[in-house]
C-alpha positions in Angstrom: -1.0 13.4 -19.0 -0.7 11.8 -15.8 -0.9 8.4 -17.6 1.6 9.6 -20.0 3.6 10.7 -17.1 4.0 7.2 -15.0 4.3 5.7 -18.1 7.9 8.2 -19.1 8.5 7.3 -15.7 8.6 3.7 -15.4 10.3 3.9 -19.0 13.4 5.5 -16.8 13.1 3.6 -13.6 12.4 0.1 -15.4 15.5 -0.7 -17.1 17.9 -3.3 -14.1 20.4 -0.4 -14.8 18.8 2.5 -13.2 17.5 -0.1 -10.3 21.0 -1.3 -10.1 22.7 2.3 -9.9 19.7 3.4 -6.9 20.9 1.2 -4.7 24.3 1.5 -5.7 24.0 5.6 -5.2 22.6 5.1 -1.9 24.8 3.0 -0.8 27.9 5.0 -1.4 26.0 8.1 0.0 25.1 6.2 2.8 28.7 5.2 3.3 30.0 8.8 3.0 27.5 9.8 5.8 29.2 7.1 8.6 33.0 8.3 7.8 34.3 11.6 9.4 37.0 14.0 8.0 39.9 11.3 8.7 37.9 9.3 6.7 37.2 6.5 9.1 33.9 5.4 10.4 32.4 7.8 12.8 32.7 6.8 16.7 29.2 8.3 18.2 31.6 8.8 21.7 33.8 10.7 19.8 31.4 13.2 18.6 29.7 13.2 21.9 32.8 14.5 23.8 33.1 16.7 20.9 30.2 17.9 21.5 29.8 18.6 25.5 33.7 20.1 24.7 32.3 22.5 22.7 29.3 23.3 24.0 30.8 25.2 27.5 31.9 28.1 24.6 28.8 28.2 23.0 28.0 32.0 22.7 28.4 35.7 21.0 32.3 36.1 20.2 32.7 39.3 22.0 35.7 40.8 24.3 34.4 39.1 27.9 34.4 35.8 25.7 37.0 36.1 24.4 38.9 36.9 27.9 37.4 33.5 29.0 39.1 31.4 26.3 42.7 33.2 26.9 42.7 32.9 30.3 41.5 29.1 30.1 45.0 29.0 28.0 46.9 30.8 30.0 46.6 28.4 32.8 46.7 25.2 30.5 50.0 26.8 30.1 51.5 27.5 32.9 50.3 24.7 35.2 53.4 22.6 35.9 51.7 19.4 35.4 51.4 20.1 31.5 55.4 21.4 31.2 58.1 19.1 30.2 60.7 17.7 32.6 63.8 20.4 32.5 65.5 16.7 31.1 63.0 17.4 27.9 63.4 20.7 27.7 66.8 20.8 27.1 66.4 18.3 24.3 64.1 20.7 22.8 65.9 23.3 22.7 69.4 21.3 21.2 66.8 20.2 18.4 66.8 23.9 17.9 70.0 24.7 18.1 70.2 21.8 15.6 67.1 23.2 12.9 69.8 26.5 13.0 67.7 28.8 15.8 70.0 31.2 17.3 70.7 30.8 20.9 68.9 34.5 21.7 65.7 32.9 20.5 65.9 29.9 22.2 66.5 31.6 25.5 63.1 33.7 24.9 61.2 30.1 24.1 57.7 30.4 26.7 56.2 27.5 27.7 54.2 27.0 24.2 57.5 25.1 23.6 57.5 23.2 26.1 54.0 21.7 26.6 53.7 17.9 27.2 52.3 16.2 24.1 49.2 14.4 25.9 47.8 18.0 26.5 48.9 19.3 22.5 46.7 16.1 21.3 43.9 16.2 24.0 40.9 17.5 22.3 40.3 19.9 25.5 43.1 21.9 24.3 42.3 21.5 20.7 39.1 22.7 21.0 40.6 26.0 23.0 43.0 26.9 20.5 40.2 26.9 17.9 38.2 29.1 19.9 41.4 30.9 20.3 41.7 31.4 16.9 37.7 32.3 16.2 38.5 34.8 18.6 39.6 36.8 16.2 36.8 36.5 13.8 35.9 40.6 13.4 40.0 41.4 12.6 39.9 39.0 9.9 36.9 40.2 8.1 38.4 43.6 8.8 41.7 42.2 6.8 39.4 40.8 4.3 37.7 44.0 4.1 40.7 46.1 3.4 42.6 43.9 1.6 39.7 43.5 -1.3 39.3 46.9 -1.3 43.0 47.3 -2.4 43.0 44.8 -4.5 39.6 46.2 -6.9 41.0 49.5 -6.8 44.8 48.8 -8.2 43.1 46.1 -10.6 39.9 48.6 -12.0 40.8 52.0 -12.6 37.8 55.0 -12.1 34.6 54.1 -11.4 34.4 50.9 -12.0 36.8 50.2 -9.5 35.8 52.5 -6.4 31.8 50.6 -7.1 34.1 47.3 -6.7 35.9 48.5 -3.8 33.1 49.9 -1.8 31.2 46.7 -2.2 33.5 44.5 -1.1 34.4 46.7 1.8 30.7 47.1 2.6 30.3 43.5 2.9 33.0 42.6 5.0 32.6 45.6 7.0 29.3 44.6 8.2 31.1 41.4 9.5 33.7 43.3 11.1 31.9 45.9 13.0 27.8 45.0 13.2 27.7 41.3 12.8 27.6 39.1 15.6 29.3 36.1 15.2 28.3 32.7 17.2 30.6 30.1 18.4 29.0 26.1 19.4 29.4 23.3 18.0 28.3 22.3 14.5 30.3 19.6 13.2 26.7 18.3 11.6 26.3 21.6 9.3 29.8 20.9 8.0 29.2 17.6 7.1 26.0 18.5 5.3 28.4 21.2 3.2 30.6 18.5 2.9 27.7 16.2 1.2 26.9 19.1 -1.7 30.7 18.2 -2.8 28.8 14.7 -3.6 25.8 16.0 -5.7 27.7 15.2 -8.9 28.7 11.5 -7.9 25.2 10.7 -6.8 22.4 12.9 -8.1 24.6 13.7 -11.2 25.3 10.2 -12.2 21.8 8.7 -11.7 20.0 11.8 -14.2 22.6 10.9 -16.4 22.0 7.3 -17.1 18.1 7.9 -16.2 17.3 11.0 -18.4 19.8 11.4 -21.3 18.0 8.4 -22.9 14.5 10.2 -22.3 14.6 11.4 -26.3 17.7 9.3 -27.7 16.0 5.9 -26.8 12.8 6.8 -28.9 15.6 7.3 -31.8 17.3 4.4 -31.1 14.4 2.0 -31.4 13.2 3.6 -34.2 9.6 4.1 -32.5 10.0 8.5 -32.7 7.7 7.8 -36.0 5.4 5.8 -34.5 4.3 8.2 -31.9 2.7 10.3 -34.2 0.0 8.1 -34.3 -0.7 8.1 -31.0 -3.8 9.7 -29.9 -2.2 11.8 -27.5 -0.6 14.1 -30.3 3.5 15.4 -30.8 3.0 18.2 -28.4 1.5 16.5 -25.1 3.7 13.7 -25.8 6.7 15.6 -25.4 5.6 17.7 -22.6 4.8 14.4 -20.3 8.8 13.5 -21.3 9.9 17.1 -19.9 7.8 16.5 -17.2 8.4 13.2 -16.6 12.3 13.9 -16.6 12.2 17.0 -14.2 9.9 15.0 -11.8 12.3 12.3 -11.8 15.3 14.5 -11.1 13.6 16.8 -8.5 12.7 13.2 -6.7 16.1 12.0 -6.7 17.4 15.4 -5.6 14.7 15.6 -2.5 15.4 12.0 -1.9 19.3 12.7 -1.5 18.9 15.5 0.9 16.6 14.3 3.3 18.4 11.1 3.8 21.4 13.5 4.1 19.5 15.7 6.7 17.9 12.6 8.6 21.4 10.8 8.6 23.3 13.4 9.9 21.1 14.7 12.8 20.9 11.6 13.7 24.9 10.6 14.0 26.2 14.7 14.3 23.4 16.7 15.7 22.3 20.2 14.0 23.2 22.2 16.9 25.5 25.0 15.8 23.1 26.4 13.6 23.2 30.2 14.4 27.3 29.9 14.2 28.9 31.8 11.5 30.5 30.0 8.1 33.9 31.5 8.1 37.5 29.7 8.8 39.2 32.8 6.9 41.1 30.3 5.4 38.9 28.3 2.7 36.0 29.6 3.6 35.8 33.8 3.5 32.6 34.5 2.7 31.6 37.8 2.8 27.6 36.9 3.4 26.5 37.1 7.0 25.2 33.4 7.2 25.1 31.5 10.2 25.6 27.9 9.1 21.3 27.3 9.1 20.7 30.1 6.4 24.1 29.2 4.5 22.1 25.6 4.4 19.0 26.9 3.0 20.5 29.3 0.7 23.2 26.7 -0.9 20.0 24.4 -1.2 18.1 26.6 -3.2 21.3 27.7 -5.4 21.6 23.6 -6.2 17.8 22.8 -6.8 18.3 25.8 -9.8 21.5 23.8 -10.9 19.4 20.9 -10.1 16.8 22.1 -13.3 20.1 23.8 -15.5 21.8 20.1 -15.2 18.9 18.1 -16.4 17.7 20.8 -18.7 21.5 20.1 -20.6 21.0 16.7 -20.5 17.2 16.7 -22.2 18.8 18.8 -24.7 21.7 16.5 -25.2 19.0 13.6 -25.6 16.6 15.4 -27.9 19.9 15.9 -30.6 21.6 12.7 -30.7 20.4 10.1 -32.1 22.2 6.9 -30.3 21.4 6.6 -26.4 25.3 5.3 -25.9 26.2 8.9 -27.5 24.0 10.6 -25.7 25.0 9.4 -22.2 28.8 10.1 -22.8 27.8 13.2 -24.0 26.3 14.4 -21.2 28.7 12.6 -18.7 31.6 14.4 -20.3 29.5 18.0 -20.6 28.3 17.8 -17.2 31.0 16.2 -14.9 33.9 17.0 -16.9 34.3 20.6 -14.5 34.2 18.7 -11.5 36.9 15.9 -12.4 39.6 18.2 -13.9 42.2 20.7 -11.8 41.8 23.9 -13.8 45.2 24.7 -14.7 46.9 27.8 -13.6 46.6 30.1 -16.9 47.5 33.7 -16.1 45.6 36.4 -17.8 42.9 36.7 -19.8 42.5 33.3 -20.8 42.5 32.2 -17.3 40.0 34.5 -15.9 38.0 33.2 -18.1 38.3 30.1 -17.8 38.0 30.3 -14.2 34.8 32.3 -14.1 33.2 30.2 -17.0 34.0 27.3 -14.6 31.5 28.9 -12.0 28.6 29.1 -14.1 29.0 24.9 -15.1 25.5 23.5 -14.3 27.5 20.7 -11.9 29.1 23.9 -10.5 25.8 25.2 -9.6 24.6 21.7 -8.0 27.1 21.6 -5.7 26.6 25.7 -4.7 28.6 25.5 -1.3 31.7 27.1 -3.5 29.7 29.9 -4.9 29.4 31.4 -1.7 33.2 30.9 0.2 34.6 34.0 -0.8 33.5 38.3 -2.8 33.3 38.0 -6.6 31.2 40.9 -8.2 30.6 42.0 -12.1 30.1 45.7 -12.8 27.2 45.8 -15.7 25.7 48.6 -16.9 27.3 50.6 -14.2 25.7 48.3 -11.4 27.6 46.3 -9.0 26.2 42.4 -9.5 27.2 39.5 -7.0 28.5 36.4 -8.5 26.1 34.6 -6.8 23.1 36.0 -8.0 24.3 36.6 -11.8 25.5 32.9 -12.2 21.4 31.7 -10.7 20.0 34.3 -12.9 22.2 32.7 -15.7 20.9 29.2 -14.8 17.7 30.2 -15.1 17.7 31.8 -18.2 19.7 28.8 -20.0 17.2 26.1 -18.6 14.7 27.9 -20.0 16.3 28.1 -23.3 17.4 24.5 -23.2 14.1 23.1 -22.8 12.5 25.0 -25.1 15.0 23.8 -27.9 15.2 20.5 -26.7 10.9 20.2 -27.2 11.4 22.1 -30.8 14.3 19.8 -31.7 12.4 16.8 -30.9 8.9 18.2 -32.5 10.7 19.2 -35.8 12.1 15.5 -36.2 8.5 14.3 -35.8 7.4 16.4 -38.3 9.5 15.7 -40.9 9.2 11.7 -40.5 
């Protein structure tokens, strides 16, 4: 069996296109790792300055911590050296008048409106403002608890609405009342999170090109019937093909994950693993995850998405007679959900489209977005979180698709 698996791996990797693709994907992945959020090459000195500045405020977010931040901001805003001259202030007031503000409003403007651009654009001041925003972490969590509870009670009647509302309130309520949030420099973890969004165009693209022909190649080259005469037998050969496909998928996924982790650790550092993940704008996660636990959970779900993604490719390959058609169909089915924008459709159709996207293999391969908001289903009188529903469905779907692929190719051989 080992020899058969090795042979199948060679058949997938030896073609020049596979080798070129590996190099191209790793090169593109490496380039993205070297870019900052503005799309420029990272400057290690800038990263170190940000790390040092943010590390000053590392610690639990509590009343004392918030007071320290407020006091530092107050001193910055009251420092005469940070304020505009009277002439510049007059110009600012005139600009506000021209924009339609009343004289009463302008007379009440405080120092925040007259800070020098040098201060407003400084790293230290921006980090203080960032810290000030996150001082409201618990208030944001409570607001989400209240809003989500009200939403589910208004949308769903009776026990269903009450149970869904209670679950949302409990999860966000824990963040608001019992969870201890930590602030610190954590740029490396944000980079790792971003790199997950590249998975369809690195791991996904590689798997489509290499695995999509695993069965269809035999059809197109007319070698499928010949396989019947081998000493290994039909079932063992198919098992070898399937194992080779999944070994290749897992191996390349692990390679990309390890490269991302090592390069990110070197460039950005992995400090701040204990910090929270919510920003309450894009990420309103109800889970009490730290950056470290979030990375672990996302990696586990991404791995399940990888298995499901690979299963779709294997099934398409077993069902199609042409390698080109197999690659084309796999590309459309798997990459389409991340290459289009979902139209904003109201009603049942819009709801079904939105929900179905959560269960797409490529979305599960990315995995990060699944943990940025609260979503739950009411099944059999129980509240089931969307994240666990997606994971369970992906596992069963993968088993089902692999089974169908196995039987399809085996039945084809028998018919020949």
